[in-house]
LOBAMAR-25740 format. One record per atom (N, C-alpha, C, O): residue in one letter; x, y, z. Coordinates in steps of 0.2 Angstrom, whole numbers, padded with zeros to 4 digits, always signed. Each point is the difference from the previous one (the first is absolute). Example, Ala and Ser with C-alpha at 12.3 -4.5 7.8 and 13.67 -1.06 7.14 Angstrom:
<rs>
A+0066-0028+0039A-0004+0006+0000A+0004+0006+0000A+0005-0001+0003S-0007+0006-0007S+0004+0006+0001S-0004+0005+0003S+0003+0006+0001
</rs>
This chain:
<rs>
M-0124-0330-0266M-0008+0001+0002M+0002+0004+0004M+0000+0007-0001T+0004-0009+0007T-0002+0002+0007T+0003+0010-0001T-0003+0005+0001L+0010-0007-0002L+0001+0010+0000L-0006+0003-0005L-0004+0004+0002A+0002-0007-0007A-0002+0006-0005A-0006+0000+0003A-0004+0000-0004L+0002+0000+0009L-0007+0000+0006L+0002+0002+0002L-0001+0006-0002L+0006-0005+0008L+0005+0003+0005L+0000+0010-0003L-0002+0005+0003L+0004-0006-0010L+0000+0007-0002L-0007+0004+0000L+0000+0006+0001L-0005-0008-0003L-0009-0003+0000L-0003+0003+0005L-0004+0004+0001I+0008-0008+0003I-0001+0005+0005I-0001+0002+0003I-0005+0001+0003C+0013+0003-0002C+0002+0007+0000C-0002+0007-0002C+0001+0006+0003M-0004-0008-0007M-0006+0004-0009M-0006+0001+0006M-0001+0006+0000M-0001-0009+0004M-0004-0001+0002M+0000+0005+0008M-0004+0004+0000W+0009-0007+0007W+0004+0003+0005W-0003+0006+0002W-0004+0002+0004V+0008+0003-0011V+0004+0007-0004V-0005+0002+0004V-0001+0002+0006P-0003-0003-0011P-0008+0005+0000P-0003+0001+0003P-0003+0006+0001V+0001-0013+0001V-0005-0001+0007V+0005+0003+0004V-0002+0006+0001G+0008-0008+0003G+0004+0004+0005G-0003+0009+0000G-0002+0003+0005L+0003-0001-0015L+0000+0007+0001L-0003+0003+0001L+0002+0006+0001F-0012-0011-0001F-0006+0001+0000F-0001+0000+0008F-0004+0004+0003F+0008-0007-0001F-0003-0001+0009F+0002+0007+0003F-0003+0003+0004L+0011+0001-0009L-0001+0008+0002L-0001+0004-0002L+0002+0005+0001G-0008-0006-0005G-0007+0006-0004G+0005+0003-0006G+0001+0005-0001H+0002-0011-0001H+0002+0001-0009H-0004-0006-0003H+0000-0005+0001G-0004+0007-0004G-0004-0004-0006G-0006+0000+0003G+0000+0003+0006E-0006-0007-0010E-0008-0001+0003E+0002-0007-0002E+0005-0003-0001A-0013+0001+0002A+0000-0008+0005A-0003-0002-0007A-0004-0004+0002K+0003+0005-0009K-0004-0002-0004K+0009-0004-0006K+0001-0006-0003S+0002+0014+0006S+0007-0004-0007S+0003-0007+0003S+0001-0005-0003T+0000+0008+0011T+0004-0005+0002T-0002-0009+0000T+0002-0006-0001G-0010+0010+0004G-0006-0009-0002G+0002-0002-0005G-0001-0006+0000F+0005+0007-0008F-0004-0004-0007F+0010+0003+0002F+0002+0001-0006V+0003-0001+0009V+0006-0002+0000V+0001-0008+0005V+0003-0005+0000T-0007+0006+0004T+0000-0003+0006T-0005-0008-0005T+0000-0006+0002G-0005+0008-0007G-0005-0009+0001G+0003+0002-0006G-0004+0003-0003V+0009-0003+0000V+0006+0000-0006V+0006-0005+0003V-0001-0006+0000V+0004+0009+0002V+0007-0003+0006V-0006-0008+0007V+0001-0003+0005G-0004+0003-0008G-0007-0004+0007G-0001-0004-0007G+0004-0005+0001T-0007+0005-0007T-0001-0006-0004T+0008-0004-0003T+0001-0006-0002L+0005+0011+0001L+0003-0001-0002L+0004-0007+0005L-0001-0006-0001V+0003+0008+0004V+0005-0002+0008V-0006-0010+0000V+0002-0006-0001V-0009+0009+0002V-0001-0007+0000V-0003-0003-0008V-0001-0006+0002I+0001+0005-0005I+0001-0002-0008I+0008-0002+0000I+0001-0005-0003G+0005+0008+0007G+0007+0000+0001G+0001-0006+0008G+0006+0000+0003A-0008-0003-0002A-0006-0004+0006A+0002-0005-0002A+0004-0004+0002I-0013+0005-0008I+0001-0006-0003I+0002-0005-0004I+0000-0007+0000L+0004+0012-0003L+0009-0004-0007L+0005-0002+0007L+0003-0005+0001Q-0004+0010+0004Q+0007-0005+0004Q+0000-0006+0002Q+0004-0004+0000A-0014+0003+0002A+0000-0005+0002A-0003-0005-0004A-0003-0005+0003A+0003+0005-0011A-0001-0006-0004A+0005+0003-0005A+0005-0001+0003I-0003+0003-0007I+0008+0001-0003I+0008-0002+0001I+0004-0003-0004F-0005+0008+0013F+0008+0001+0004F-0002-0010+0003F+0004-0004+0000A-0014+0002+0004A+0005-0006+0003A+0003+0005+0005A+0004-0002+0004D-0007+0009-0002D+0003-0001+0005D-0008+0005+0009D-0002+0006-0002P+0000-0008+0005P-0008-0001+0001P+0005+0006+0011P-0003+0005+0001F+0005-0006+0001F+0001+0004+0003F+0004+0005-0002F+0003+0001+0005T+0000+0004-0012T+0001+0005+0000T-0007+0002-0002T-0001+0006+0000A-0004-0009-0003A-0002+0000-0003A-0010+0002+0008A-0005+0001-0003G+0006-0001+0006G-0001-0002+0005G-0004+0008+0002G-0006+0001+0000L+0014+0003+0003L+0001+0005+0000L-0001+0006-0005L-0002+0006+0002F+0004-0007-0009F-0007+0004-0005F-0005+0000+0002F-0004+0004+0002F+0004-0013+0000F-0011+0003-0003F+0000+0004+0007F-0002+0006-0001V+0003-0006+0007V-0004+0002+0008V-0001+0012-0004V-0004+0004+0001F+0011-0006-0003F+0003+0006-0001F-0006+0005-0007F-0002+0006+0001G+0003-0010-0007G-0005+0000-0005G-0007+0001+0004G-0002+0006+0002V+0000-0012-0001V-0008+0004+0005V-0002+0005+0002V-0004+0004-0002L+0010-0002+0011L-0002+0005+0000L+0001+0007-0003L-0003+0005+0001Y+0009-0007-0006Y-0001+0009-0007Y-0004-0001-0004Y+0001+0002-0005L-0007-0006+0004L-0006-0001-0003L-0005+0004+0005L-0003+0005-0002Q+0002-0008+0009Q-0004+0001+0003Q-0001+0007+0002Q-0005+0003+0002T+0015+0000-0002T+0001+0009+0002T-0004+0001-0007T-0006+0002+0002A+0007-0003-0011A-0001+0003-0002A-0008+0004+0001A-0002+0005-0001H+0000-0011+0001H-0008+0000+0003H-0001+0006+0001H-0001+0005-0003A+0001-0006+0013A-0001+0006+0000A+0005+0007-0002A-0001+0004-0003L+0004-0005+0005L+0002+0007-0003L-0004+0003-0008L+0000+0006-0002W-0003-0012-0003W-0004+0006-0007W-0008+0002+0004W-0004+0004-0001T+0005-0010+0007T-0011-0001-0001T+0001+0008+0005T-0004+0004-0001G+0010-0002+0004G+0001+0006+0005G-0006-0003+0007G-0006+0002+0001L+0009-0007+0002L+0001-0005+0006L+0003+0005+0004L+0006+0002+0000E-0015-0003+0005E+0002+0005+0006E+0004-0004+0006E+0006-0002+0001D-0010+0001+0001D+0004-0008+0006D+0005-0005-0003D-0001-0004-0004M+0006+0005+0006M+0008-0005-0004M+0002-0008+0004M+0004-0004-0002R-0006+0004+0008R-0002-0003+0006R+0002-0008-0006R+0006-0003+0001T-0011+0001-0005T+0002-0003-0005T+0007-0006-0001T+0003-0005+0000V-0004+0014-0003V+0011-0001-0005V+0003-0001+0006V+0004-0004-0001G-0004+0005+0011G+0001-0001+0000G+0004-0006+0001G+0006-0001-0001N-0014-0004+0004N+0000-0004+0004N+0004-0003-0007N+0006-0001+0002G-0007+0000-0011G+0003-0003-0005G+0007+0002+0004G+0000-0005+0004A+0004+0009-0005A+0004+0001+0001A+0007-0003+0006A+0006-0001+0000L-0012+0001+0005L+0002-0006+0008L+0002-0008-0003L+0005-0004+0000V-0011+0004-0003V+0001-0007-0004V+0007+0000-0002V+0003-0005+0002V-0001+0007-0004V+0005+0003-0007V+0006-0003+0005V+0004-0005+0000A-0005+0011+0008A+0006-0001+0003A+0002-0006+0006A+0004+0000+0004I-0009-0004-0006I-0001-0007+0004I+0004-0004-0005I+0005-0004+0001V-0007+0006-0006V+0007-0002-0007V+0005-0001+0000V+0003-0005+0000C-0001+0013-0002C+0008+0000-0001C+0002+0000+0007C+0007+0001+0000A-0008-0002+0005A+0002-0001+0009A+0001-0009-0002A+0006-0001+0001A-0010-0005-0003A+0000-0004-0002A+0010-0002-0005A+0004-0004+0001Y-0006+0007-0008Y+0006+0003-0006Y+0005-0001+0005Y+0002-0005+0002A-0002+0014+0001A+0005+0002+0008A+0005-0008-0002A+0003-0004-0004Y-0006+0005+0011Y+0002-0008+0006Y+0003-0007-0008Y+0006-0003+0001L-0009+0002-0005L+0002-0008-0004L+0005+0007-0006L+0003-0002-0005Y-0002+0005+0006Y+0004+0003-0004Y+0007+0000+0005Y+0005-0002-0003L-0005+0003+0010L+0006+0002+0003L+0002-0008+0006L+0004-0002+0005T-0009-0003-0010T+0004-0006+0006T+0001-0006-0006T+0002-0005+0000G-0005+0010-0005G-0004-0007-0003G-0005-0006-0001G-0004+0000+0004G+0003-0004-0009G-0005-0002+0002G-0003-0002-0007G+0000+0002-0005G-0005-0011+0010G-0002-0003-0004G+0006-0005-0001G+0006+0002-0002V-0010-0011+0002V+0006-0002-0002V+0000-0006-0003V-0002-0005+0003N+0004+0003-0012N-0001-0002+0001N+0000-0006-0001N-0002-0002+0005A+0003-0005-0010A-0002-0009+0000A+0009+0000+0002A+0001-0002+0006D+0003+0004-0008D+0010+0001-0001D+0000+0002+0010D+0003-0004+0004G-0006+0009-0002G+0000+0001+0010G+0006+0010-0006G+0003+0003+0003N-0003-0001-0009N+0000+0004+0003N-0007+0005-0002N-0006-0001-0002S+0010+0009+0004S-0007+0007-0002S-0004-0001-0002S+0000-0006-0002I-0004+0008+0001I-0004+0000-0006I+0003+0012-0003I+0002+0001-0006I-0002+0003+0010I-0001+0004+0002I+0008+0005+0002I+0000+0003+0005S+0003-0003-0008S+0008+0005+0001S-0002+0005+0005S-0005+0004+0000I+0012-0003+0007I-0001+0007+0001I+0002+0003-0004I+0003-0003-0005V-0006+0011+0005V+0003+0003-0004V-0001+0007+0005V-0005+0000+0003P+0007+0002-0002P+0001+0008+0009P-0003+0002-0005P-0005-0002+0001Y+0007+0007-0009Y-0005+0005+0000Y-0006-0001-0002Y-0004+0005-0001L+0002-0012-0001L-0008-0001+0001L-0003+0002+0004L-0004+0005+0001G+0007-0010+0002G-0005+0001+0008G-0002+0006+0003G-0006+0002+0003F+0011+0001-0003F+0003+0010+0001F-0005+0000-0001F-0005-0002+0004M+0002+0004-0012M-0002+0001-0005M-0008-0002+0003M-0004+0004+0000N+0003-0009+0001N-0006-0001+0002N-0004+0001+0010N-0006-0001+0002I+0012+0003+0001I-0001+0005+0007I-0001+0004-0003I-0004+0003+0004T+0007+0002-0009T-0003+0007+0001T-0009+0000-0004T-0005+0004+0001F+0007-0012-0007F-0008+0001+0000F-0009+0000+0004F-0005+0003+0000V+0010-0008+0003V-0006+0001+0008V+0003+0008+0004V-0003+0003+0006V+0006-0001-0007V-0002+0008+0004V-0005+0003-0005V-0006+0001+0001I+0011+0000-0007I-0007+0005-0004I-0007-0002-0002I-0005+0003-0003C+0004-0010+0007C-0007-0004-0004C-0002+0002+0007C-0006+0000+0001L+0010+0001+0006L-0006+0001+0006L+0001+0006+0005L-0003+0001+0006A+0010+0004-0013A-0004+0008+0002A-0007+0002-0006A-0003+0005-0001V+0003-0012-0004V-0005+0002-0006V-0006-0002+0004V-0005+0002-0003T+0003-0006+0010T-0005-0001+0002T-0001+0005+0009T-0005+0000+0003G+0011+0002-0003G-0001+0005+0005G-0002+0007-0002G-0002+0004+0004V+0002-0002-0013V-0003+0007-0001V-0005-0002-0001V-0004+0004+0002T+0001-0010-0006T-0010+0001-0001T-0002-0002+0006T-0006+0001+0000Y+0008-0003+0007Y-0003+0003+0004Y+0002+0007+0005Y+0001+0001+0006G-0001+0001-0011G+0002+0006+0005G+0008+0003+0002G+0002+0005-0002K+0001-0012+0007K+0007-0002+0002K+0004+0002+0000K+0003+0000+0005L-0001+0006-0011L+0007-0002+0000L-0002+0006-0010L-0004-0002-0005S+0007+0007+0007S+0002+0005-0006S+0000-0003-0005S+0002-0006+0000A-0005+0010-0007A-0001-0004-0008A+0009+0003-0001A+0003-0004-0003K+0001+0010+0006K+0007-0001+0000K+0004-0002+0000K+0005+0000-0004V-0005-0005+0012V+0006-0001+0001V-0003-0009-0007V+0004-0003-0003A-0011+0001+0004A+0004-0005-0007A+0000+0001-0010A+0000-0003-0004A-0002+0011+0006A+0003+0001-0007A+0010+0000+0000A+0003-0003-0004Y-0001+0006+0011Y+0007+0003-0001Y+0002-0012+0000Y+0005+0000+0003M-0006-0002-0004M+0000-0009+0002M+0000+0001-0006M+0005+0002-0003F-0010-0002+0001F-0001-0003-0005F+0007+0004-0008F+0004-0002-0004L-0006+0008+0007L+0005+0002-0004L+0009-0003+0000L+0004-0002-0005V-0002+0002+0012V+0006-0006-0002V+0000-0004+0001V+0004-0003+0004L-0012-0002-0005L+0003-0007-0001L-0001-0004-0008L-0001-0006-0002S+0002+0011+0000S-0005+0001-0008S+0007-0002-0004S+0002-0004-0005F+0001+0008+0009F+0009-0001+0000F+0004-0002+0000F+0003-0001-0005T+0002-0002+0016T+0001-0003+0002T-0001-0007-0002T+0004-0003-0003C-0012+0000+0003C-0003-0005+0000C-0004-0003-0012C-0002-0004-0004L+0003+0009+0006L-0002-0005-0010L+0004+0003-0007L+0002-0004-0005F-0002+0011+0005F+0006+0004-0004F+0008-0006+0000F+0002-0004-0004V-0001+0007+0011V+0006-0003+0000V+0001-0005+0001V+0005-0001-0002P-0008-0006+0004P+0001-0007-0004P-0002-0002-0004P+0001-0007-0001A-0003+0011-0003A-0002-0001-0007A+0005-0001-0004A+0003-0004-0003I-0001+0012+0005I+0008+0004-0005I+0003-0005+0002I-0001-0006-0002G+0005+0008+0009G+0005-0007+0004G+0001-0008-0005G+0004-0001-0004L-0011-0004+0006L+0000-0007-0005L+0001+0003-0009L+0005-0002-0004M-0009+0005+0003M+0000+0002-0010M+0007+0001-0003M+0004-0002-0005G-0003+0008+0010G+0007+0003+0001G+0006-0004-0001G+0001-0003-0005Y+0002+0002+0010Y+0004-0004+0003Y-0003-0007+0005Y+0002-0001+0005G-0005+0000-0009G-0002-0010+0003G+0001-0002+0011G+0002-0005+0004A-0005+0013-0002A+0002-0001+0011A-0005+0005-0003A-0002+0003-0005L-0001-0005+0013L-0002+0005+0005L+0004+0003+0005L+0003-0004+0004P-0003+0010-0005P+0003+0004+0008P+0004-0002+0007P+0005+0002+0002F-0010-0008+0000F+0004-0005+0004F-0002-0007+0000F+0003-0004+0004
</rs>
């Protein structure tokens, strides 16, 4: 489920990045963002309920809701995007916590073993998610050029979504 969702999110980040560069228009970008947001929320529900993985589901939930919030803003032509930026700020905080847990391990079960394994690449991914969410917040508050966020979306869609998903599906391993 997780790997398919990463590819799905990549399908959205590229059009959003191109939209921020002036290629595309708001309503169709909002549509793809809404479809991806809906499927990510559904995926999060399945991840928690069927795969008994609330940790991964939590990350998908916050991103899915942010994507739905973004879709609404794009569909309706919202001019003041600061609320989307505020949502991205919350996602940045959540991603910072996930990065810390992936880099240090976290939680202890009854046997004293770590519940969350140390996975450097997932820590790296979440750090980059913090940065891109802060960039989105900066763009919505007029403190950062949309082009900066655009290039981040384009680069990170491959380094943090496509590469790890294909690497795990095709070779059973993350890049590092």
